[in-house]
C-alpha positions as protocol buffer text, in pm:
chain_id: "A"
residue {
  index: 1
  type: GLN
  ca { x: 4552 y: 935 z: -1331 }
}
residue {
  index: 2
  type: ALA
  ca { x: 4380 y: 837 z: -1042 }
}
residue {
  index: 3
  type: ILE
  ca { x: 4119 y: 1130 z: -1033 }
}
residue {
  index: 4
  type: SER
  ca { x: 4043 y: 1036 z: -1407 }
}
residue {
  index: 5
  type: ASP
  ca { x: 3965 y: 707 z: -1319 }
}
residue {
  index: 6
  type: THR
  ca { x: 3737 y: 815 z: -1012 }
}
residue {
  index: 7
  type: GLN
  ca { x: 3567 y: 1046 z: -1234 }
}
residue {
  index: 8
  type: GLN
  ca { x: 3499 y: 775 z: -1495 }
}
residue {
  index: 9
  type: THR
  ca { x: 3377 y: 528 z: -1223 }
}
residue {
  index: 10
  type: ILE
  ca { x: 3106 y: 803 z: -1071 }
}
residue {
  index: 11
  type: ALA
  ca { x: 3007 y: 866 z: -1454 }
}
residue {
  index: 12
  type: GLU
  ca { x: 2930 y: 479 z: -1478 }
}
residue {
  index: 13
  type: LEU
  ca { x: 2818 y: 443 z: -1157 }
}
residue {
  index: 14
  type: ASP
  ca { x: 2550 y: 741 z: -1224 }
}
residue {
  index: 15
  type: LEU
  ca { x: 2457 y: 560 z: -1579 }
}
residue {
  index: 16
  type: ILE
  ca { x: 2371 y: 236 z: -1409 }
}
residue {
  index: 17
  type: SER
  ca { x: 2178 y: 422 z: -1148 }
}
residue {
  index: 18
  type: LYS
  ca { x: 1972 y: 613 z: -1406 }
}
residue {
  index: 19
  type: GLU
  ca { x: 1922 y: 280 z: -1623 }
}
residue {
  index: 20
  type: LYS
  ca { x: 1782 y: 122 z: -1304 }
}
residue {
  index: 21
  type: PHE
  ca { x: 1591 y: 393 z: -1170 }
}
residue {
  index: 22
  type: GLU
  ca { x: 1426 y: 453 z: -1511 }
}
residue {
  index: 23
  type: GLN
  ca { x: 1370 y: 52 z: -1560 }
}
residue {
  index: 24
  type: ALA
  ca { x: 1202 y: 26 z: -1202 }
}
residue {
  index: 25
  type: PHE
  ca { x: 990 y: 336 z: -1280 }
}
residue {
  index: 26
  type: ASN
  ca { x: 861 y: 224 z: -1571 }
}
residue {
  index: 27
  type: SER
  ca { x: 773 y: -98 z: -1491 }
}
residue {
  index: 28
  type: ILE
  ca { x: 623 y: 1 z: -1155 }
}
residue {
  index: 29
  type: ASN
  ca { x: 421 y: 261 z: -1361 }
}
residue {
  index: 30
  type: SER
  ca { x: 287 y: -31 z: -1598 }
}
residue {
  index: 31
  type: ASN
  ca { x: 219 y: -183 z: -1302 }
}
residue {
  index: 32
  type: PHE
  ca { x: 36 y: 80 z: -1122 }
}
residue {
  index: 33
  type: SER
  ca { x: -195 y: 141 z: -1387 }
}
residue {
  index: 34
  type: THR
  ca { x: -312 y: -208 z: -1458 }
}
residue {
  index: 35
  type: ALA
  ca { x: -334 y: -247 z: -1071 }
}
residue {
  index: 36
  type: PHE
  ca { x: -557 y: 92 z: -1083 }
}
residue {
  index: 37
  type: HIS
  ca { x: -769 y: 1 z: -1351 }
}
residue {
  index: 38
  type: THR
  ca { x: -845 y: -355 z: -1181 }
}
residue {
  index: 39
  type: ILE
  ca { x: -947 y: -206 z: -899 }
}
residue {
  index: 40
  type: PHE
  ca { x: -1157 y: 106 z: -978 }
}
residue {
  index: 41
  type: GLY
  ca { x: -1316 y: -141 z: -1310 }
}
residue {
  index: 42
  type: GLY
  ca { x: -1153 y: 134 z: -1531 }
}
residue {
  index: 43
  type: GLY
  ca { x: -1032 y: 504 z: -1533 }
}
residue {
  index: 44
  type: MET
  ca { x: -609 y: 520 z: -1544 }
}
residue {
  index: 45
  type: ALA
  ca { x: -361 y: 615 z: -1326 }
}
residue {
  index: 46
  type: GLU
  ca { x: 22 y: 685 z: -1406 }
}
residue {
  index: 47
  type: MET
  ca { x: 353 y: 810 z: -1188 }
}
residue {
  index: 48
  type: ARG
  ca { x: 496 y: 1120 z: -1357 }
}
residue {
  index: 49
  type: LEU
  ca { x: 844 y: 1272 z: -1246 }
}
residue {
  index: 50
  type: THR
  ca { x: 835 y: 1628 z: -1180 }
}
residue {
  index: 51
  type: GLU
  ca { x: 1152 y: 1676 z: -1403 }
}
residue {
  index: 52
  type: PRO
  ca { x: 1210 y: 1432 z: -1669 }
}
residue {
  index: 53
  type: ASP
  ca { x: 1527 y: 1546 z: -1781 }
}
residue {
  index: 54
  type: SER
  ca { x: 1686 y: 1617 z: -1444 }
}
residue {
  index: 55
  type: SER
  ca { x: 2002 y: 1395 z: -1343 }
}
residue {
  index: 56
  type: GLY
  ca { x: 1805 y: 1211 z: -1053 }
}
residue {
  index: 57
  type: ASP
  ca { x: 1665 y: 1452 z: -844 }
}
residue {
  index: 58
  type: ALA
  ca { x: 1290 y: 1469 z: -983 }
}
residue {
  index: 59
  type: GLY
  ca { x: 1001 y: 1389 z: -776 }
}
residue {
  index: 60
  type: ILE
  ca { x: 713 y: 1180 z: -842 }
}
residue {
  index: 61
  type: ASP
  ca { x: 348 y: 1279 z: -866 }
}
residue {
  index: 62
  type: VAL
  ca { x: 88 y: 1053 z: -883 }
}
residue {
  index: 63
  type: VAL
  ca { x: -221 y: 1141 z: -1103 }
}
residue {
  index: 64
  type: ALA
  ca { x: -547 y: 960 z: -1110 }
}
residue {
  index: 65
  type: SER
  ca { x: -870 y: 920 z: -1332 }
}
residue {
  index: 66
  type: PRO
  ca { x: -1136 y: 726 z: -1163 }
}
residue {
  index: 67
  type: PRO
  ca { x: -1401 y: 615 z: -1381 }
}
residue {
  index: 68
  type: GLY
  ca { x: -1607 y: 894 z: -1497 }
}
residue {
  index: 69
  type: LYS
  ca { x: -1366 y: 1192 z: -1375 }
}
residue {
  index: 70
  type: LYS
  ca { x: -1081 y: 1379 z: -1510 }
}
residue {
  index: 71
  type: LEU
  ca { x: -757 y: 1340 z: -1484 }
}
residue {
  index: 72
  type: GLN
  ca { x: -578 y: 1503 z: -1139 }
}
residue {
  index: 73
  type: ASN
  ca { x: -339 y: 1490 z: -895 }
}
residue {
  index: 74
  type: VAL
  ca { x: -430 y: 1212 z: -638 }
}
residue {
  index: 75
  type: LEU
  ca { x: -436 y: 1480 z: -339 }
}
residue {
  index: 76
  type: LEU
  ca { x: -746 y: 1607 z: -470 }
}
residue {
  index: 77
  type: LEU
  ca { x: -933 y: 1250 z: -500 }
}
residue {
  index: 78
  type: SER
  ca { x: -1167 y: 1185 z: -210 }
}
residue {
  index: 79
  type: GLY
  ca { x: -1040 y: 993 z: 89 }
}
residue {
  index: 80
  type: GLY
  ca { x: -1161 y: 652 z: -58 }
}
residue {
  index: 81
  type: GLU
  ca { x: -1045 y: 730 z: -342 }
}
residue {
  index: 82
  type: LYS
  ca { x: -689 y: 838 z: -242 }
}
residue {
  index: 83
  type: ALA
  ca { x: -693 y: 520 z: -16 }
}
residue {
  index: 84
  type: MET
  ca { x: -791 y: 286 z: -343 }
}
residue {
  index: 85
  type: THR
  ca { x: -505 y: 477 z: -558 }
}
residue {
  index: 86
  type: ALA
  ca { x: -246 y: 425 z: -247 }
}
residue {
  index: 87
  type: LEU
  ca { x: -350 y: 50 z: -250 }
}
residue {
  index: 88
  type: ALA
  ca { x: -309 y: 47 z: -619 }
}
residue {
  index: 89
  type: LEU
  ca { x: 59 y: 179 z: -588 }
}
residue {
  index: 90
  type: LEU
  ca { x: 130 y: -64 z: -341 }
}
residue {
  index: 91
  type: ILE
  ca { x: 15 y: -352 z: -565 }
}
residue {
  index: 92
  type: ALA
  ca { x: 224 y: -194 z: -836 }
}
residue {
  index: 93
  type: ILE
  ca { x: 540 y: -214 z: -642 }
}
residue {
  index: 94
  type: PHE
  ca { x: 489 y: -537 z: -455 }
}
residue {
  index: 95
  type: ARG
  ca { x: 460 y: -691 z: -797 }
}
residue {
  index: 96
  type: TYR
  ca { x: 767 y: -523 z: -897 }
}
residue {
  index: 97
  type: GLN
  ca { x: 955 y: -603 z: -567 }
}
residue {
  index: 98
  type: PRO
  ca { x: 771 y: -835 z: -294 }
}
residue {
  index: 99
  type: SER
  ca { x: 833 y: -809 z: 53 }
}
residue {
  index: 100
  type: PRO
  ca { x: 775 y: -1071 z: 288 }
}
residue {
  index: 101
  type: PHE
  ca { x: 550 y: -891 z: 515 }
}
residue {
  index: 102
  type: CYS
  ca { x: 344 y: -535 z: 519 }
}
residue {
  index: 103
  type: ILE
  ca { x: 177 y: -360 z: 806 }
}
residue {
  index: 104
  type: LEU
  ca { x: -156 y: -192 z: 692 }
}
residue {
  index: 105
  type: ASP
  ca { x: -248 y: 79 z: 950 }
}
residue {
  index: 106
  type: GLU
  ca { x: -644 y: 138 z: 891 }
}
residue {
  index: 107
  type: VAL
  ca { x: -590 y: 180 z: 526 }
}
residue {
  index: 108
  type: ASP
  ca { x: -996 y: 72 z: 493 }
}
residue {
  index: 109
  type: ALA
  ca { x: -1133 y: 331 z: 719 }
}
residue {
  index: 110
  type: PRO
  ca { x: -1211 y: 585 z: 452 }
}
residue {
  index: 111
  type: LEU
  ca { x: -1385 y: 298 z: 220 }
}
residue {
  index: 112
  type: ASP
  ca { x: -1750 y: 211 z: 167 }
}
residue {
  index: 113
  type: GLU
  ca { x: -1833 y: -124 z: 161 }
}
residue {
  index: 114
  type: ALA
  ca { x: -1784 y: -219 z: -203 }
}
residue {
  index: 115
  type: ASN
  ca { x: -1393 y: -47 z: -184 }
}
residue {
  index: 116
  type: VAL
  ca { x: -1370 y: -285 z: 140 }
}
residue {
  index: 117
  type: GLY
  ca { x: -1472 y: -553 z: -51 }
}
residue {
  index: 118
  type: ARG
  ca { x: -1196 y: -512 z: -326 }
}
residue {
  index: 119
  type: PHE
  ca { x: -935 y: -414 z: -58 }
}
residue {
  index: 120
  type: THR
  ca { x: -974 y: -731 z: 100 }
}
residue {
  index: 121
  type: ARG
  ca { x: -1010 y: -960 z: -215 }
}
residue {
  index: 122
  type: LEU
  ca { x: -651 y: -781 z: -332 }
}
residue {
  index: 123
  type: ILE
  ca { x: -498 y: -810 z: 15 }
}
residue {
  index: 124
  type: GLY
  ca { x: -614 y: -1197 z: 7 }
}
residue {
  index: 125
  type: GLU
  ca { x: -453 y: -1253 z: -345 }
}
residue {
  index: 126
  type: MET
  ca { x: -126 y: -1094 z: -240 }
}
residue {
  index: 127
  type: SER
  ca { x: -106 y: -1296 z: 75 }
}
residue {
  index: 128
  type: ALA
  ca { x: 10 y: -1632 z: -123 }
}
residue {
  index: 129
  type: GLN
  ca { x: 378 y: -1424 z: -126 }
}
residue {
  index: 130
  type: THR
  ca { x: 307 y: -1117 z: 153 }
}
residue {
  index: 131
  type: GLN
  ca { x: 247 y: -1173 z: 505 }
}
residue {
  index: 132
  type: PHE
  ca { x: -61 y: -849 z: 583 }
}
residue {
  index: 133
  type: ILE
  ca { x: -57 y: -709 z: 945 }
}
residue {
  index: 134
  type: VAL
  ca { x: -385 y: -485 z: 913 }
}
residue {
  index: 135
  type: VAL
  ca { x: -482 y: -274 z: 1175 }
}
residue {
  index: 136
  type: THR
  ca { x: -841 y: -214 z: 1125 }
}
residue {
  index: 137
  type: HIS
  ca { x: -1174 y: -160 z: 1312 }
}
residue {
  index: 138
  type: ASN
  ca { x: -1386 y: -283 z: 1034 }
}
residue {
  index: 139
  type: ARG
  ca { x: -1565 y: -621 z: 1069 }
}
residue {
  index: 140
  type: LYS
  ca { x: -1556 y: -703 z: 719 }
}
residue {
  index: 141
  type: THR
  ca { x: -1179 y: -661 z: 674 }
}
residue {
  index: 142
  type: MET
  ca { x: -1158 y: -853 z: 1039 }
}
residue {
  index: 143
  type: GLU
  ca { x: -1320 y: -1153 z: 870 }
}
residue {
  index: 144
  type: THR
  ca { x: -1069 y: -1176 z: 619 }
}
residue {
  index: 145
  type: GLY
  ca { x: -767 y: -1261 z: 820 }
}
residue {
  index: 146
  type: SER
  ca { x: -650 y: -1591 z: 952 }
}
residue {
  index: 147
  type: VAL
  ca { x: -548 y: -1461 z: 1282 }
}
residue {
  index: 148
  type: LEU
  ca { x: -702 y: -1179 z: 1506 }
}
residue {
  index: 149
  type: TYR
  ca { x: -516 y: -1010 z: 1775 }
}
residue {
  index: 150
  type: GLY
  ca { x: -740 y: -735 z: 1962 }
}
residue {
  index: 151
  type: VAL
  ca { x: -628 y: -482 z: 2255 }
}
residue {
  index: 152
  type: THR
  ca { x: -856 y: -443 z: 2518 }
}
residue {
  index: 153
  type: MET
  ca { x: -877 y: -247 z: 2837 }
}
residue {
  index: 154
  type: GLN
  ca { x: -1034 y: -437 z: 3101 }
}
residue {
  index: 155
  type: GLU
  ca { x: -911 y: -149 z: 3382 }
}
residue {
  index: 156
  type: PRO
  ca { x: -738 y: 213 z: 3332 }
}
residue {
  index: 157
  type: GLY
  ca { x: -404 y: 169 z: 3201 }
}
residue {
  index: 158
  type: VAL
  ca { x: -402 y: -203 z: 3206 }
}
residue {
  index: 159
  type: SER
  ca { x: -395 y: -318 z: 2829 }
}
residue {
  index: 160
  type: LYS
  ca { x: -477 y: -694 z: 2738 }
}
residue {
  index: 161
  type: ILE
  ca { x: -359 y: -863 z: 2434 }
}
residue {
  index: 162
  type: VAL
  ca { x: -646 y: -1135 z: 2300 }
}
residue {
  index: 163
  type: SER
  ca { x: -590 y: -1353 z: 1967 }
}
residue {
  index: 164
  type: VAL
  ca { x: -873 y: -1576 z: 1764 }
}
residue {
  index: 165
  type: ARG
  ca { x: -746 y: -1794 z: 1474 }
}
residue {
  index: 166
  type: TRP
  ca { x: -1002 y: -1860 z: 1267 }
}
residue {
  index: 167
  type: GLU
  ca { x: -1018 y: -2252 z: 1182 }
}
residue {
  index: 168
  type: GLY
  ca { x: -1290 y: -2446 z: 985 }
}
residue {
  index: 169
  type: ASP
  ca { x: -1628 y: -2419 z: 1105 }
}
residue {
  index: 170
  type: GLU
  ca { x: -1488 y: -2146 z: 1355 }
}
residue {
  index: 171
  type: ALA
  ca { x: -1453 y: -1903 z: 1080 }
}
residue {
  index: 172
  type: PRO
  ca { x: -1718 y: -1643 z: 986 }
}
residue {
  index: 173
  type: GLU
  ca { x: -1973 y: -1692 z: 691 }
}
residue {
  index: 174
  type: SER
  ca { x: -1820 y: -1446 z: 453 }
}
residue {
  index: 175
  type: LYS
  ca { x: -1539 y: -1638 z: 494 }
}
residue {
  index: 176
  type: LYS
  ca { x: -1618 y: -1971 z: 473 }
}
residue {
  index: 177
  type: ALA
  ca { x: -1814 y: -1880 z: 185 }
}
residue {
  index: 178
  type: ARG
  ca { x: -1491 y: -1723 z: -16 }
}
residue {
  index: 179
  type: THR
  ca { x: -1292 y: -2071 z: 100 }
}
residue {
  index: 180
  type: ALA
  ca { x: -1592 y: -2267 z: -53 }
}
residue {
  index: 181
  type: ALA
  ca { x: -1599 y: -2085 z: -396 }
}
residue {
  index: 182
  type: ALA
  ca { x: -1233 y: -2096 z: -425 }
}
């Protein structure tokens, strides 16, 4: 009797897990498609299970088609396209299950100026729910933050941390313009 009850409980848990996974996967996939289309101004992207009929052991492939390009695995996209596709997926996940903070390490490095603008706009929109810590060397990205932390080396082997908080008139011109427009 105990073995039968345990097997039944396991079967029920497996079913619940599969249903919850499918619900999350479908919701995130829909969010991903929408975010990708918004970021790229067109095109399409989706996640696909590598083994849709498996018992939860499937992997996930990400395919994307930026405007004017054929549908392909994300690994075949350019560096900037990969970064923007990954950002679309991150947004999709955060829309499904927001997190209090997110750390991004030089994700803007492969982006051209237009895509850096899209990136910073999206981070700005999401920052109402999530605090972002962005490691960057890009001045335009730095200008969108409210607080900057820099690490300098004044002498070999000795690092110094400096911080700057943008307030009112101190904000870079691009930040003032966005604030005035909002």
